[in-house]
N, C-alpha and C positions, 0 to 999 in steps of 0.2 A: 761564701757558701750559701746556697739556698736551702731553707728548711724543707724537710720532707713532710709535707702536710697532706692529710686526707680531707681536711675542712679548714676554713680560715681560722686564724688565731689573732686575737686582739691583745696586744701589749698595751698596758695602760698604767698611768700614775696619777695619784691624787695629791693635791695640796689641800689642807683642811684647817678647821678652827682649833684642832687639838687631836688627842689620841684616844679619846673615849668613843668606842665604836657605837654605843647606844645613843650618846648625846651630841657628839660633835658632828659637824656638817662639812660638805665639800665646798671649797672656794675656787678650785681649778681642777679640771680633768683633761687629760690628753690621751687620745687613743690612736695607736698605730695598728691598723688592720692589715695583716699579711695574708695573701691568698695562696692557694696551692700552686698557682702558676708563677708565683714570685711577685705579683703586683702588690704595691703598698699604697695605702691611703692614710693620711693623718688628719685628725680633727682635734682642736683644742678649744675649750670653753672656760671663761672666767664666770664664776657662779656667785650669785647673791645668797649667802647662807642663812639669811633672815635671823641672824644673831651676831653680836659683836665678835670681832676677831681680836683675841688678846694681843697686846703689844709684843709680848715675848715670842708669839707665834709669827707675827708679821716680821719680826727681826730675822726669822729663819727663811721664810719663802718670799718676803717682800710684798705681800698682798695685804693692803689695809682696808679699813671700812670704806674709805673714799674711793677705792678702786672698784668696789663691788656694788656701790649704791644704785647704779643705773643698769646693772646686769640682770639677766633673767634668773629666776629661782631654779633649783634643781627640778622641781615638779614641772615647770614649764619646758625644761629640756629633756625630761625623762623619756618620752616616747622616741625622740630622735636618737638618744643614746642607746636605748634598748634595741631599737631597730638595727643599729650597727653591730651590737654584740650578740644578739640572740641566736645567730646561726654559727657562733664561733666558740673555740676554746679560748681560755684566758691566760695571759702571761704577765709577769711583773717582777718587781724586786721587793721582797717581803710581802708579796701580794696575798699569799694564803692566810697570813696572820693579821693583816691590816686592810689592804686596799679592797680585796674582794668582800670581806665582812662588812666594811663600811659602805661600799657601793650597794650591797644587798639591802642594807638598812634604808638607804636613801630611796631605792627603787620600791621597796615595800611601803614606805611612807607615801610614795607617789601613786600607790594603788596598782603597781605593776607586779604581777605574781612571778617574781624572779626565782629561778630554781637552778641548781647545779647538777641535777641528776644525770644529765647526758653531756656534761661539759667537763673536759679535762682542764686542770690548772697547772701551769708550769711556773714554779717560783725560782727565778734565776739566782736570788740571794741564797737559797738553800743549796743549790748546786755549787755556788761559789764557796759557801761556808764549809761544805763537805770536802771541797777540793783545796781551798786556800785560806779560809777564815779572814776575810777583809770587808771593807765597805764598798759602795758603788763607785765612788771616785777612785779608790785603789784598784778595784776590779777593772775599771775602764783603762787605767794606766797599765795595769799588769797584763791584761789580755789584748788590748788594742793599741798600747803604747801611745795613748792620747791623753791630754789633760781635759777633764770634764769642766768646760766653761758653763757658766750659768747653772751650777748645781742648785737643786731645789727649785728649778723651773720645771714644771711638769713635762713640757715638751722635750727639753734637753735630757731629763732623766729617762723618759720613755725611749727615746732614740738610742741613748747609751745602753739601756737594758737590752734592747734588741741586738745591738752590735756585740755586746758581751756574750750573749747566748750563742751567737754564730761563732765567735772566737773560741768559746768553750768546746763546741762541737769539733772545731778544727784541732784543738789541743789534746783532747782526751779521747783515745780510741774506744774506751769502755762506754762512752756515752753514745746511745743509739739516736740517730736522726729521725725520731718520730715523736709526736706529741704524747702518746700514751706512755712510752718509756720515760720521757722527761718529766711528765706529771707525777708518775709513781716515784721517780728518783728524787724529785724536789719536794715531796710531801713529808710531813711529820706523822705523828700517830694519827690514825684514821678516826675522824669524828663525824657524827651525823649532822652536827651544826658547825657553823664557822667559828664560833667563840669557844668551843671546846667544853661545853657543859654536858654534852651527851656523846659518849664514845661507844665503840663496839667491843663486845667480848670475843673470845675465840670462836664462838659459834656464829658470830655476825649479828648478834642481837644488841639492840640499843640499851645502854646502861648509863645511869647518872655518874658523872665524874667529879661531883662536888658534894659537900654538905653531909647531912646525917645518912643519906641514902647512897653514898658513893660506892660504886661497884655493884649496885643492885639493878636488876632489870627494870626498865621504865614501865613495861606492861604490868609487872607485879605490883609496883608501888601505886600505879594509877588504879589498879583493881582494889588494893587493900585500903588506900587512903584517897578516896575521890576528891576530898577537899584540897589535897596537895596540888592537884591540877589547877584548880581555881586560883590558889595562891601564886603559882608560877606565872599564870597569865596576867595577874595584876601586879606582880613584882617587877623590878627594874632589870628585866632580862632583854637581850636583843630581840627584835621582831622575828628574825629568822629562826632563833631558838624556839620561840613560841609557835612559829609555823610548823617546825618539825614535831614538837610535842602534840600539836593539834592533829597532825597527820597520823601519829601513832595512836592517839585516842580514837580517831575515826576508824582506823584499821582494826583496832581492838573491838569496836562496836560492830563493825561489819562482819567480823569473824564470828561474833556471837550470833548474829542473825543468820549466818550461813550454817 
């Protein structure tokens, strides 16, 4: 089955130094770019994370410090990677909760102003969990009747994810073959940032989803407690969360001027 696309979609997978979105780094990234005409392009990079890779993490994906010592850093690769994905929607397996947030952090650290405003994201894991509740290897076996060789290899996982999505579209009549539907179906609660610190209320207004101001509108708190904004920017929050907060602050300032 060919995906019904109105723009390219980049399926991608990351292998990393760990699971902390703010602190951990990419050690391998593979991107499968699928075009509306069905053409496919794959690129894979091993990345020097500029930090040690814990042995317990190496045991999972097989990439050690010795494997990355002479590889380019993410910043050195960032422009090439961004050029590939900037005109595309994004897809992956658990990508909404992990891969996209971590990729965004890496791009922002590389001084690339990454934004998801005009980008749909299709999380194949969420579709799978809503339909069957299993893992990628099980999904690959269930939908494609194939064993996933080289699991936790970014390229193998990326290709398997793409094949699983196509098989899901074949299997479930209720799934529409377009990126907008799949993105909405595979999304969880709508957040303004990737990490889930800022969500939307019923009126579509940004609210804090944590701490003493949970459920309160961001604009109200920034107005009443200006020092809270400074604390948030200096605290250990993801860069993309800080980017969203800064945008809200600037919007609030511009509204006052208007």
